[in-house]
C-alpha positions as CSV (number, residue, x, y, z in Angstrom):
1,X,-10.5,10.2,29.9
2,X,-13.9,10.0,28.1
3,X,-12.2,10.1,24.7
4,X,-10.3,6.9,25.6
5,X,-13.5,5.2,26.5
6,X,-14.9,5.9,23.0
7,X,-11.9,4.4,21.2
8,X,-12.3,0.8,19.9
9,X,-10.2,-1.6,22.0
10,X,-10.9,-4.9,20.4
11,X,-8.0,-6.2,18.3
12,X,-8.4,-8.6,15.4
13,X,-6.2,-9.8,12.7
14,X,-6.6,-8.0,9.4
15,X,-4.6,-7.6,6.2
16,X,-5.1,-3.8,6.1
17,X,-2.2,-1.4,6.8
18,X,-2.1,2.3,7.4
19,X,-1.2,4.0,4.2
20,X,0.8,6.7,6.0
21,X,2.9,4.8,8.6
22,X,2.5,1.2,7.5
23,X,1.1,0.0,10.9
24,X,-1.0,-3.1,10.7
25,X,-4.6,-2.2,11.4
26,X,-5.7,-4.8,14.0
27,X,-8.7,-2.9,15.3
28,X,-12.4,-3.3,14.5
29,X,-12.5,0.2,13.0
30,X,-10.2,2.8,11.5
31,X,-10.4,5.7,9.1
32,X,-10.8,5.0,5.4
33,X,-11.4,7.2,2.3
34,X,-15.0,7.0,1.4
35,X,-14.3,7.8,-2.3
36,X,-11.6,5.3,-3.3
37,X,-12.0,2.8,-0.4
38,X,-8.3,2.0,-0.8
39,X,-6.7,4.5,1.5
40,X,-6.6,3.7,5.3
41,X,-5.3,5.5,8.3
42,X,-4.5,4.2,11.8
43,X,-5.9,6.1,14.8
44,X,-2.7,8.1,15.3
45,X,-2.3,9.2,11.7
46,X,-6.0,10.0,11.5
47,X,-5.6,12.5,14.3
48,X,-3.3,14.5,12.0
49,X,-5.0,17.0,9.7
50,X,-5.0,15.6,6.1
51,X,-3.0,18.6,4.8
52,X,-0.3,17.9,7.4
53,X,0.3,14.3,6.3
54,X,3.6,13.8,4.5
55,X,3.5,14.9,0.8
56,X,4.4,11.4,-0.4
57,X,1.3,10.0,1.4
58,X,-1.0,12.7,0.0
59,X,0.4,12.3,-3.6
60,X,-0.1,8.5,-3.4
61,X,-3.6,9.0,-2.2
62,X,-4.4,11.6,-4.9
63,X,-3.3,9.0,-7.6
64,X,-6.2,6.9,-6.5
65,X,-8.7,9.7,-7.4
66,X,-9.3,10.9,-10.9
67,X,-10.3,14.5,-10.3
68,X,-12.0,14.3,-6.9
69,X,-10.5,16.7,-4.4
70,X,-8.9,14.9,-1.4
71,X,-9.2,16.4,2.1
72,X,-10.4,15.6,5.7
73,X,-14.0,15.3,4.4
74,X,-13.0,12.2,2.4
75,X,-12.2,10.2,5.4
76,X,-14.8,8.2,7.5
77,X,-14.8,5.7,10.3
78,X,-15.2,2.2,8.9
79,X,-15.8,-1.2,10.5
80,X,-13.7,-4.1,9.4
81,X,-16.7,-5.9,7.9
82,X,-17.4,-3.0,5.6
83,X,-13.7,-2.7,4.7
84,X,-13.6,-6.4,3.8
85,X,-16.6,-6.1,1.5
86,X,-15.8,-2.9,-0.3
87,X,-12.1,-2.7,0.0
88,X,-10.8,-5.8,-1.7
89,X,-11.9,-4.9,-5.2
90,X,-10.7,-1.3,-4.7
91,X,-7.3,-2.7,-3.5
92,X,-7.0,-4.9,-6.6
93,X,-7.6,-1.9,-8.8
94,X,-5.0,0.1,-6.8
95,X,-2.3,-2.6,-7.1
96,X,-3.0,-2.7,-10.9
97,X,-2.6,1.1,-11.1
98,X,0.6,0.9,-9.0
99,X,2.0,-1.8,-11.3
100,X,1.2,0.2,-14.4
101,X,2.9,3.2,-12.8
102,X,6.0,1.2,-12.1
103,X,6.1,0.1,-15.7
104,X,5.6,3.6,-16.9
105,X,8.4,5.0,-14.7
106,X,10.5,1.9,-15.6
107,X,11.8,1.9,-12.0
108,X,11.1,0.2,-8.7
109,X,11.7,2.7,-5.9
110,X,11.2,0.8,-2.7
111,X,10.4,-2.6,-1.2
112,X,6.6,-1.9,-1.3
113,X,6.8,-1.4,-5.1
114,X,8.8,-4.6,-5.3
115,X,6.0,-6.4,-3.5
116,X,3.5,-5.0,-6.1
117,X,5.7,-6.4,-8.9
118,X,6.1,-9.8,-7.2
119,X,2.4,-10.1,-6.6
120,X,1.7,-9.4,-10.3
121,X,4.3,-12.0,-11.3
122,X,2.7,-14.6,-9.0
123,X,-0.7,-13.7,-10.5
124,X,0.6,-14.0,-14.0
125,X,2.2,-17.4,-13.2
126,X,-1.1,-18.7,-11.9
127,X,-2.9,-17.5,-15.0
128,X,-0.1,-18.7,-17.4
129,X,-2.5,-20.1,-20.0
130,X,-4.3,-16.8,-20.3
131,X,-1.3,-14.5,-19.7
132,X,-1.9,-10.9,-20.8
133,X,1.8,-9.9,-20.7
134,X,4.0,-9.8,-23.8
135,X,7.6,-10.9,-24.0
136,X,8.7,-7.3,-24.2
137,X,6.8,-6.5,-21.1
138,X,8.3,-9.5,-19.4
139,X,11.8,-8.3,-20.4
140,X,11.0,-4.8,-19.0
141,X,9.9,-6.3,-15.7
142,X,13.0,-8.4,-15.5
143,X,15.2,-5.5,-16.2
144,X,13.5,-3.3,-13.6
145,X,13.9,-6.0,-10.9
146,X,17.6,-6.5,-11.8
147,X,18.3,-2.8,-11.6
148,X,16.6,-2.6,-8.2
149,X,18.6,-5.5,-6.8
150,X,21.9,-4.1,-8.3
151,X,21.1,-0.7,-6.6
152,X,20.5,-2.5,-3.3
153,X,23.8,-4.4,-3.4
154,X,25.7,-1.2,-4.0
155,X,24.4,0.4,-0.8
156,X,26.4,-0.1,2.3
157,X,23.8,-1.7,4.6
158,X,24.8,-2.8,8.1
159,X,22.5,-5.2,9.9
160,X,22.6,-5.6,13.7
161,X,22.3,-9.2,14.6
162,X,20.8,-9.8,18.0
163,X,21.7,-13.5,18.1
164,X,25.4,-12.7,18.6
165,X,26.4,-13.9,15.1
166,X,27.7,-10.6,13.9
């Protein structure tokens, strides 16, 4: 009972998501990596020992660190105000690294990576006069997007419609 009393109950609207389960972090505090400031965990995922998180989650977090070891000691409770100040710049760097990784792999693996590519394309369009991309890089990005969509159309996906439309 007393542990429930110490948990933050206020909910606010943030743009932060848990990097393990994807849950929107609408609390005033959550766990964040104090080294990279770009890895967040919701209350439920933070209860799990770091080594017991899914391998993909740990690998993605490790990519944000150059050589620093990643473990439970890296995580700290953070308030939303602090996350807003320190986290935005770290997130921009993270998205840039993710974009470079996608180009390096020459493959989009999921919808999150597609959102990274689309954000980069929007940013490039806004900065069209000072664009840093080359025509060959643009062709590569277009090719990656087309392959991702072709792969998606080849899958047999069934969608349940709750409006009765089938």
